[in-house]
N, C-alpha and C positions, 0 to 999 in steps of 0.2 A: 353649646350653644348655636347656630347656623347662621352667621348677620348676611346684610346683602352684601358686604365688603368682600367677606370670604367666598361667599356665592359667586360672586363677579369673578374674583380671582382665581376660583378654581373650573368655572367655564372657560376663561383665556389660556390655561394651563391645556383642559381637555382640545381646545382649536389649534394650540401651537404643535402638540403630539400629533393629532389627526394631520396637520399640515405637512410636517415632518415624515411621516407615516408613507403621505400621499405622496411628495416628492422621490422617498426612496422606491415607490411602488414605480413611478416611472423611468426608473434606471438609470444608468450616466447617461443618456445622451443630453448634449447640449443643446436647447431649444431657441432658435431663432426667427423671430419675425420679422419679415423684409416690405417696408412700409411705404408706398409710391405710387406714381402716377403711370399713364400708358404706357412708360418705358419698362418699368417693372411689369405691368401686365402683360407685355409682349405685343404690342401693337404694331403690325409689319408697315413700315413706310410707304406709302401711297402720294404721288402727284395731288389728286383729287379721288374726292369719292368716300365711296366706305370700304372696309378692310377686314382682315380676321387676325388672330391672334398666330406667334408663333410656337412650335410646341415646347413643351416643357422643357424637351434637354435642349433646347436651344436659346430661350429665353434667360437671362442674366441669374436669376435667381436660382432657375435649375442646374447651371451651370455652375455657381457657388456649390450647390446641394455635392454634385458630383465631386467638384473638387477638395471640398469637405470632409467627404466618405463616410462611414456608417457611423462617428460617433457624433455625429450632428444630425438635428432635423430642422430643415426650412419651411417655412410657413409663409404662405406668400400673401402678401394683402396689399394687390396692385390695385388703382381705378383709373380709368384714363380721365384726363384732365382734372385730377385732384389738384388742390393748392395746398400752402401750409396754414392759412386759416383767415381765409377770404370765401364766402359764398359766391357761386356762379350764377348768377341768374338767368342766363340764357338757356340752361339744359334743367328746365324746372320739374321734368319728368324723372327725375334721381331724385325720389323721394328722402324723406328723412333725413339724415344729415348731410345729404347731398356731396357736393364737391370740396366742402370744408374738411380738410384734414384735421382741423383742431377738432371738430365736434365729433368724430367717428374714434379717433384716437383710443380714448381711454376704453371704450366698448371693445376695441378690437384687441387691446392689451387683457382685459381680462378674461375674453373668450378663449385665449389661446393658453392662458398661464396653466404651468409652469413656464418662465420665459427666463432664458438666463441674457437676451441679448435683443433690442430693437434696432433694427438698422434703417433709418430714414433716408431717403432720396426723393425729396420735393424740391419745389421752387421754380421750375420750369415753367407753368401754368402761370406763374403769379407775375412774370414779366409783360403779360397780354396789354394790349394798351389802353384798354376798359379798365384795368385796376388801376395803372397812375402809379406803381409802387416803384420806389428806388431797391437799389440791391440791398441796401442797408435796412432797409422795411420789410424786407422779406426774410432778412438774416434775425429780426425782431420775430418774425412768426414761426423761424423754426426753434427760436430759442422757446416760443409758447410750447412747442409740440414736446421738447424734453424735458421741460417743468411737468407737461399734462403726465409724461411717463412714470416719472418720479412721483404724483400725486395719486397715482392711480394705484399705487403699491401691489397687495396682492389680489385685488382686484373684489368679489362680493364674498366675504366670509370664507377669504381662506387665508393662512400665512405665510404664503409666498412673500420674498423680498419680490421689490420693485427692479426691475431687468436693468442692465446696462445698456448705456444709447451708444449706437456710431452713425454719427452725421456723415452723409457724402454731398459734397457738392456737385451737381448734375453738370456732365459736358458741356459747354458753351455751346450755344444753337449753332447752326451752317448755315447754309447758303438755301434761304426759305422761299420755297414755290409752292403752289402758284402766287402770283400776285395778290389774290385774296388773304392768301395765309401770310405772306410778308406784312400785309397790312394788320393783320391781326396781331403781330409780333412786333410792330414797329418800334424802334428801339432797343428792342429783348436781344438782341444778338449782345450789344454792350455790356447789358446790364449781367446777362449770365455770366460775362466773363469777368465781372468784378464778384461773380459768388464767394467764392474761395475767400476771398480776403476779406469777407464780412463774418461767413459760415465758422471760421475756422475759429478768433477768438471768444463768439460766442457760445460755441460748442465747450471750449476748454471752461470758461465762465460758469457752465451751467453743470462743469463733471462729465462731460461725454469726450467719446474719442470724435477723431476730425480723419476724413481722407476725400482728397480731391479727386473725382474721378476722372475729371479732364485730363488727368495724369497718364491715365489708362486708355483710353478711346477716345475718338472724336465724334461729333454727330454726324452722321454719315449717311443716312437716308435720304430717299429721293425729295423728302418734302423738307429737310432742314430740320426736323423736330425730332426725329425718330432716328432708331437705331439699327444699323446692319445686325448680319449674325456673326459677323467677325467681332463688331466692338461688344454685342453681348457676351460673347465667349471672351476677351478681353477684361472686361469689367467683371464676370462673376469669378475669373481666374486672381484677378488681383484683389478682390473684395475678400476672397479667402484666404491670402495671406495675411491681410491685416485681421481679420478674426482670429487667425490661429494663434498670431502672436498677442492677441489679446485674450483669448479664453481658450486654453489648450485642451484638447480633448480629454477628457477625463479615465483615470487608470480603470 
């Protein structure tokens, strides 16, 4: 006689086998999602006015892909002005999850499964004056993101394990220009310099890996917020070395 309990167990076993088969079908490629803000998106720095995006091979996730090679696949999830976990009311036309990184992260993980690793570089926008956040509070926002990745697990109806997480402390802000941007980020230079000191213990406590990107490159764009091609290259190359140590290519 088939009981409810035995039926549930059989269905779970089928789901597990299906997930394993699907994972095998993906091949041996390591899949990595990079989750960040405008510097992950590839924003070309300008002192004022609108801008465009660096080509894929220039922005740091593209450099990362080239440095890792064919055994890895890098999925880009960058959004200009994204924060760790605070909504930004100044851009209401970005609907849905908006600019709150915590509101969209779970869906992004589920969308791109299977994933071996989620790399998160956020926090720069959190230092804007209007949010009135300390470096410590921003680090708590990063901790929330790490938990979201773990809690999302396999996503929707799949048996994939939750991916590992690599937390990147963004490079400190540079010389801000024009004056309106300096006002918007008033006090932010000092806060971004403090982020690594708080990010590292939060990452370790949550079971994630950590890398201080400020040791790889400086924020050298003309606006003091965004990166030059040279900085993108240094970051992509440095993060690749960290990932290779964490996740060696599969045979």
